[in-house]
C-alpha positions in Angstrom: 33.9 7.9 7.2 30.8 6.5 5.5 30.7 6.1 1.7 33.9 8.1 1.6 32.5 11.2 3.4 32.8 12.3 7.0 30.3 11.2 9.6 29.2 14.8 10.0 28.6 15.3 6.2 26.8 11.9 6.0 24.6 12.8 9.0 23.7 16.1 7.2 22.9 14.2 4.0 20.7 11.8 6.0 18.9 14.6 7.7 18.2 16.4 4.4 16.9 13.2 2.8 14.7 12.6 5.8 13.3 16.1 5.8 12.5 15.9 2.0 10.8 12.5 2.8 8.6 14.1 5.5 7.6 17.2 3.4 6.9 15.1 0.3 5.1 12.6 2.4 2.6 15.2 3.7 2.1 16.4 0.1 1.3 12.9 -0.9 -1.1 12.4 2.0 -2.9 15.6 1.2 -3.1 14.4 -2.4 -4.6 11.1 -1.2 -7.2 13.0 0.8 -8.0 15.0 -2.3 -8.3 11.7 -4.3 -5.2 12.4 -6.4 -2.3 10.0 -7.1 0.5 12.7 -7.6 2.9 10.1 -9.2 6.0 12.3 -9.2 5.6 13.5 -5.6 4.7 9.9 -4.6 7.9 8.5 -6.3 10.0 11.2 -4.6 8.4 10.5 -1.2 8.9 6.7 -1.5 12.5 7.1 -2.8 13.6 9.5 0.0 11.8 7.4 2.6 13.6 4.3 1.4 16.9 6.3 1.4 16.2 7.5 4.9 16.0 3.9 6.1 19.0 2.7 4.0 21.3 5.6 5.2 20.1 5.1 8.8 21.4 1.5 8.7 24.8 2.8 7.6 25.5 4.7 10.8 28.0 3.0 13.2 26.1 1.3 15.9 26.5 -1.6 18.4 23.8 -4.2 18.5 20.1 -3.7 18.1 19.1 -0.1 18.8 15.7 1.6 18.8 16.8 3.3 15.5 17.5 -0.1 13.9 14.1 -1.4 15.0 12.3 1.6 13.6 14.3 1.4 10.4 13.5 -2.3 10.0 9.8 -1.6 10.6 9.8 1.3 8.1 11.5 -0.9 5.6 8.8 -3.6 5.8 6.1 -1.0 5.5 7.8 0.5 2.5 8.1 -2.9 0.8 4.4 -3.4 1.2 3.6 0.1 0.0 5.8 -0.2 -3.1 4.3 -3.6 -3.8 0.7 -2.3 -3.4 1.5 0.7 -5.6 3.7 -0.5 -8.4 2.9 -4.3 -8.6 -0.8 -4.5 -7.5 -1.5 -1.0 -8.9 -3.8 -0.1 -6.0 -6.4 -2.6 -7.1 -9.0 -3.7 -4.5 -7.7 -3.9 -1.0 -4.3 -2.8 -2.2 -5.5 0.8 -2.3 -6.0 1.1 1.5 -3.0 -1.2 2.2 -0.9 1.3 0.3 -2.4 4.3 2.1 -1.9 2.7 5.5 1.7 1.5 5.0 2.9 4.7 3.2 1.4 6.9 6.0 2.8 4.6 8.7 6.2 5.0 7.1 5.8 8.7 7.0 4.8 8.7 10.7 7.9 6.8 11.7 10.0 9.5 9.9 8.2 12.1 11.9 8.6 10.2 15.1 12.3 9.8 14.6 12.7 13.5 13.7 11.0 14.5 16.9 13.3 12.2 18.9 16.3 13.6 17.2 15.2 17.2 17.6 14.8 16.6 21.4 18.2 15.0 21.5 20.1 17.5 19.4 18.5 20.9 19.8 19.6 22.4 23.1 16.5 24.2 24.2 14.4 21.1 23.5 16.9 18.9 25.3 16.7 21.3 28.2 12.9 21.0 28.6 12.9 17.2 28.0 16.3 15.7 28.8 15.1 12.1 29.2 12.3 12.3 26.6 9.8 11.2 29.2 8.8 14.7 30.1 5.5 16.3 29.3 6.7 18.5 26.4 8.2 15.6 24.5 5.1 13.5 25.1 2.8 16.3 24.0 4.7 16.8 20.8 4.8 13.0 20.0 1.1 12.6 20.8 0.2 15.6 18.7 2.2 14.3 15.8 0.6 10.8 16.1 -2.9 12.4 16.4 -2.4 14.5 13.2 -1.0 11.5 11.3 -3.9 9.3 12.4 -6.5 11.9 11.4 -4.8 12.5 8.0 -4.4 8.7 7.6 -8.1 8.0 8.2 -9.1 10.7 5.8 -6.7 9.4 3.2 -7.9 5.8 3.5 -11.5 7.0 3.2 -11.0 9.4 0.3 -8.1 8.0 -1.7 -9.9 6.4 -4.7 -7.8 7.3 -7.7 -9.6 7.0 -11.0 -7.0 5.0 -12.8 -4.6 2.3 -11.7 -1.0 3.5 -11.3 1.4 2.0 -13.8 5.2 1.6 -13.2 5.7 4.5 -15.7 3.2 6.9 -14.2 
């Protein structure tokens, strides 16, 4: 039991939150590429990405795991992104710092979702049981490549007209 719910239900909740974070993250990145802030989508993306990390830390584990390391790294990126957006209001270098850290946090969610898919979905596990096989590596490299291209475009084009306020 975690937070009074079964591990299975908690896992489902964590997965749903993670998927919402990924979808909203791509919406936010496309908005950045288009030079738009999309404050509601951004808030939802950042909230669900934070919740993904927080709920990830709640799973029973022993010691330091790759998931804990990814969660800690994502948490640091999110703290910087939130600071850049809501405290520094994307002024000066904080615009690109926000874009890079938010997109990096999105990538970590995508990375973990691919790992989990290859661990939990039978036909994927069958083609890459150790996650060192070519299909797994191709999917991870494709995801990284897509996020890098989108990230570069976002950093170059994200120049919102007005600073973001805490109420925007």
